[in-house]
C-alpha positions in Angstrom: 16.3 19.2 15.3 13.9 19.0 12.3 15.6 17.8 9.1 13.2 18.5 6.2 13.1 16.4 3.1 13.7 18.1 -0.3 10.5 19.1 -2.1 8.6 16.1 -3.6 11.3 13.8 -2.3 8.9 11.4 -0.6 6.9 10.9 -3.8 10.0 10.6 -6.0 11.3 7.8 -3.7 8.0 5.9 -4.2 8.4 6.5 -8.0 11.7 4.8 -7.9 10.0 1.8 -6.2 7.4 1.8 -9.0 10.1 1.8 -11.7 11.7 -1.2 -10.1 8.3 -3.0 -10.0 7.6 -2.2 -13.7 11.1 -3.4 -14.7 10.6 -6.7 -12.9 7.2 -7.1 -14.6 8.9 -6.4 -17.9 11.5 -9.1 -17.2 8.8 -11.7 -16.3 6.9 -10.8 -19.4 10.0 -11.1 -21.6 11.0 -14.4 -20.1 7.5 -15.8 -20.6 6.9 -16.3 -16.9 4.0 -13.9 -16.8 2.2 -15.6 -19.7 2.9 -18.9 -18.1 1.3 -17.8 -14.8 -1.9 -16.4 -16.5 -2.3 -19.1 -19.2 -1.8 -21.9 -16.7 -4.7 -20.7 -14.5 -8.0 -21.7 -15.9 -9.8 -19.8 -13.1 -8.2 -16.5 -14.2 -7.6 -15.7 -10.5 -4.0 -14.9 -11.3 -5.1 -12.3 -13.8 -7.5 -10.8 -11.2 -4.7 -10.6 -8.6 -2.4 -8.8 -11.1 -5.2 -6.4 -11.9 -5.7 -5.7 -8.2 -1.9 -5.1 -8.0 -2.3 -2.3 -10.6 -5.2 -0.8 -8.6 -3.1 -1.0 -5.4 -0.1 0.7 -7.1 -2.3 3.5 -8.4 -3.8 4.0 -5.0 -0.4 3.9 -3.3 0.9 6.5 -5.8 -1.9 8.8 -5.0 -1.4 8.3 -1.3 2.4 9.0 -1.6 1.6 12.1 -3.6 -0.8 13.4 -0.9 1.7 12.6 1.9 4.5 14.3 0.0 2.2 17.3 -0.4 1.6 17.3 3.4 5.3 17.1 4.1 6.1 19.9 1.6 3.4 22.0 3.2 4.8 21.5 6.7 8.4 22.2 5.7 7.3 25.4 3.8 5.7 26.7 7.0 8.8 25.7 9.0 11.3 27.3 6.7 9.7 30.7 6.8 9.9 30.9 3.0 6.3 30.2 2.5 3.1 29.0 4.3 1.4 25.7 4.6 -0.3 24.7 1.4 -4.0 25.7 1.6 -6.4 22.7 1.7 -4.0 20.3 3.2 -4.6 18.5 6.5 -1.4 20.0 7.8 -2.5 23.5 7.1 -5.9 22.9 8.8 -4.2 21.3 11.8 -1.6 24.1 12.2 -4.3 26.8 12.1 -6.4 25.1 14.7 -3.4 24.2 16.9 -2.0 27.7 16.8 -5.5 29.1 17.5 -5.5 27.0 20.7 -2.1 28.3 21.6 -3.3 31.9 21.2 -6.3 31.3 23.4 -4.9 29.0 26.1 -1.3 27.7 26.1 -2.3 25.0 28.6 -5.1 23.4 26.6 -3.4 20.1 26.5 -6.5 17.8 26.3 -8.0 19.6 23.3 -4.6 19.6 21.6 -4.1 15.9 22.2 -7.6 15.2 20.7 -6.8 17.4 17.7 -3.5 15.6 17.1 -5.3 12.2 17.4 -7.9 13.3 14.8 -5.2 14.6 12.5 -3.2 11.4 12.7 -6.3 9.2 12.1 -7.3 11.2 9.0 -3.8 11.0 7.7 -3.5 7.2 8.2 -7.1 6.1 7.4 -6.7 6.0 3.6 -4.0 3.4 3.9 -6.6 1.0 5.3 -7.8 0.3 1.8 -4.3 -0.7 0.8 -3.9 -3.1 3.7 -7.3 -4.6 2.8 -5.9 -5.2 -0.7 -2.8 -6.8 0.7 -4.9 -9.3 2.7 -7.4 -9.8 -0.1 -4.9 -10.9 -2.8 -3.5 -13.4 -0.3 -7.0 -14.8 0.2 -7.6 -15.0 -3.5 -4.4 -16.9 -3.9 -5.5 -19.4 -1.2 -8.9 -19.6 -2.9 -7.1 -20.6 -6.1 -5.2 -23.2 -4.1 -8.4 -24.8 -2.8 -10.0 -24.7 -6.3 -6.9 -26.4 -7.7 -7.0 -29.2 -5.2 -10.7 -29.6 -5.8 -10.1 -30.0 -9.5 -7.4 -32.6 -8.8 -9.6 -34.7 -6.4 -12.6 -34.4 -8.7 -10.8 -36.0 -11.5 -9.5 -38.8 -9.3 -13.1 -39.6 -8.1 -14.4 -39.6 -11.7 -12.0 -42.4 -12.8 -14.0 -45.6 -12.8 -11.5 -47.9 -14.7 -7.8 -48.6 -14.8 -7.5 -48.2 -18.6 -4.3 -46.5 -19.6 -6.1 -43.8 -21.6 -8.3 -43.0 -18.5 -5.2 -42.8 -16.3 -3.4 -40.5 -18.7 -6.4 -38.3 -18.9 -6.6 -38.2 -15.1 -3.0 -37.2 -14.9 -3.4 -34.4 -17.3 -6.4 -33.1 -15.4 -4.6 -33.4 -12.1 -1.7 -31.4 -13.5 -4.1 -28.7 -14.6 -5.5 -28.6 -11.0 -2.0 -28.4 -9.5 -1.1 -25.7 -11.9 -4.1 -23.6 -10.8 -3.2 -24.1 -7.1 0.5 -23.2 -7.5 0.0 -20.3 -9.9 -2.6 -18.5 -7.9 -0.7 -19.0 -4.6 2.5 -17.7 -6.1 0.8 -14.7 -7.7 -1.0 -13.8 -4.5 2.1 -14.0 -2.4 4.3 -11.9 -4.8 1.6 -9.2 -5.2 1.0 -9.1 -1.5 4.7 -8.6 -0.9 4.9 -5.8 -3.4 1.9 -4.0 -2.0 3.1 -4.5 1.6 6.3 -2.7 0.8 4.4 0.1 -0.8 2.0 0.6 2.1 4.7 0.3 4.7 6.3 3.3 2.9 3.0 5.2 3.0 2.6 4.5 6.7 6.2 5.6 7.2 5.5 8.9 5.4 2.2 9.5 7.4 4.0 8.8 10.7 6.7 11.3 9.7 4.2 14.0 9.0 2.6 13.5 12.4 6.0 13.4 14.2 7.3 16.5 12.4 4.1 18.5 12.9 4.1 17.6 16.6 7.7 18.7 16.9 6.9 22.1 15.3 3.8 22.7 17.4 5.6 21.8 20.6 8.4 24.2 19.6 5.8 26.8 19.0 4.3 26.2 22.5 7.6 26.4 24.3 9.2 29.2 22.3 6.2 31.3 21.6 7.0 31.2 17.8 4.0 30.2 15.6 6.3 28.3 13.2 8.5 26.7 15.8 11.7 28.2 14.3 
């Protein structure tokens, strides 16, 4: 039995997630942690990673809006109180699928190919998001490597055991360690945030495919174009 979501519900659920993320950023900014992360990173990789997080959140918001639109389009067709939204992948798929049913109710191979194409087109835009998830982790690891290089470079450059030289070396090593830890922490946190978002996008896309499959199979067995 198909249980439709309320209109725009999927996008609104993502928006709640966004509000939580913004609130956590506000808390880190108010406590000085955000400034500490950025100011303590002389490579500015932490700032770049945070910028990529904003890009990812914007992209994820657009994806959730599109997926929500696909779900609304499907449920409108299912309810009988409207039709699939013109221009959506769901509307195109339903038209082609029902055309196949009208011509040949046993065209299983063509319908299977059509469903595969529909699923891939729906899921493909999330690939950019998962690329971002992996990329920010790699940037964090790059910062770790740079930080350790800075630490080791300063050890190698010390050619005396004068107290002033040792103190300067310790200060430089601390800066290198700061870069390593800050970029790693920022990369991991941003990766976790974007992973949750894109898992939600994948969940929504999977639900679209599952529900549209349910409706079209109901149409095939019952002879009803909308599966109701």
